[in-house]
N, C-alpha and C positions, 0 to 999 in steps of 0.2 A: 504494500500500500504506500509506504514512504517513497519507494522508487517511482511509482506512478505520479505522486504529487510533485516530486522533483522534476520529472520529465515534463509535466504540464507547466510548471513554473519556467523552465528553460524555454519551452516552446512559446509561452506568452511573452517572455522577454525578447525573443527573436522577432516575434511579430511586431511588438512595439517599436523595436529598433528600425524596422523597415518603414515606419511612418515618421521617422525623425529626420530632420534636415538641419545642416549648419549652413547659413547663408554667408557668402562673401559680402563685403560692405556694399559693393555696387549691386549685387544680386538682391540684397535687402532693399536698397533704394528702389530698384525696379519693381519689386513686389509690393512695396508700400505705395508706390504710385498706382499700380494696378488695383490696389485695394481702396484707392480714393483718399489717401492721406494728403493733406494740403502741402503744397510745395513750400509755403512760407514757414512751416514748422518741421519740414523734413529733417533738417540737421538735428533738431531736438529729439525727434523720434528715433533716429539712428543712434544717437548718443545714449538714449534711454535703453534701447534694446541691447546695445553693446555692453552696457554696465549691468543690466539686469540678468541677461541670459547668455551673453557672449554670442549672440545671433543664433542660438540653438533652440529648436522648437520643442524638444522633449524634456527640457529641464524641469525638475521639481525641486524647489528650494528646501532648505532644512526647516524644521519646525520653527515658527515664530513664537514669541513669548506667550501668546494665547493658544498655542497648539495648532493654529491654522498653517497652511502651506501656500506657497506661490507657485504658479504653473505656467509653463510654456514660454514662448518668445518674449512676451510682455510681462511675465511673472504676475499673473492674475491670481488674486487671493481667493481661496476656497471658503473663507468665512462669509464673504459678502457676495461674490460674483459668480462662482461656478460651483456645481455640486460634485463633490468627490465620491460619487457613486454611479450607479448605472442609469439613474433617472435625471433628466434635465431639470435644472432648477436655479434658484437664487436670482439675483438681479439681472444676469445676462441670459438666463434660461438655457444654459448649456451644461454639459458635464465637463469636468476638468480635463478628462481624456480627449474631448473634442477640441480643446484649445492647445493640446500638446502634439498635434499632428503636423505633417509638412504642408497641409492645406491650411493656411492661416486665415481663411475667411472668417470663421467664427471668432477666433482670437482677435482679429482686427475690429470686428463689430463691437465686441466687448470692450476692447481698449479705448475705442472712440467714445463709447458710452461713459466709461470711467473718466475720460478726459473732459467730456461735456459737463460732468457733475463737479469734478474736483480739480481739473487742470493737471499739469505735470506734477504738481506737488504731491499727488497720490503715490508717486514712486520714489522710494529712497535713492535708487540708482540715479535718477535725474537730479534730485535735490543735492546729493553729495558730490556728483561728478560732472554735472552739466550746467546747472543753474549758475549763471554769471561767469562761466568758464569757457575757454575756447571749445567750440563744437567741431565735430569731425568734418574733414574736407570731403565733400561729395561732388566737387566740380567736374570730375572726370566721369561721373556716372550719368 
């Protein structure tokens, strides 16, 4: 029975890896443009993603002080925004697994919703590394 459980766990991990993506900087810029992020804030979004997830879609952050975790490219919190189960829920009406895939459509919609409500201040990565600091050069993208 234990061997079966281990085999299932390994298979699940391999399946999840197949849905993960690490963007290059310009690849991220092109995808964010495709997702409708405004050009005027593009350097802020790139900076945020670089410092939150290192441009990786599959990242799950370590537990926060309240026990919640941050998920995906934009490190979206499961306490408020995504449901860390099999049922869609919370404010973005998605599962956290849906925002950890290489298709960033749902993660983008959720990130824009968070931004509409809180601005970039919702992300510590942006506050600590981007706000008032030199932003990434995307001029060649």
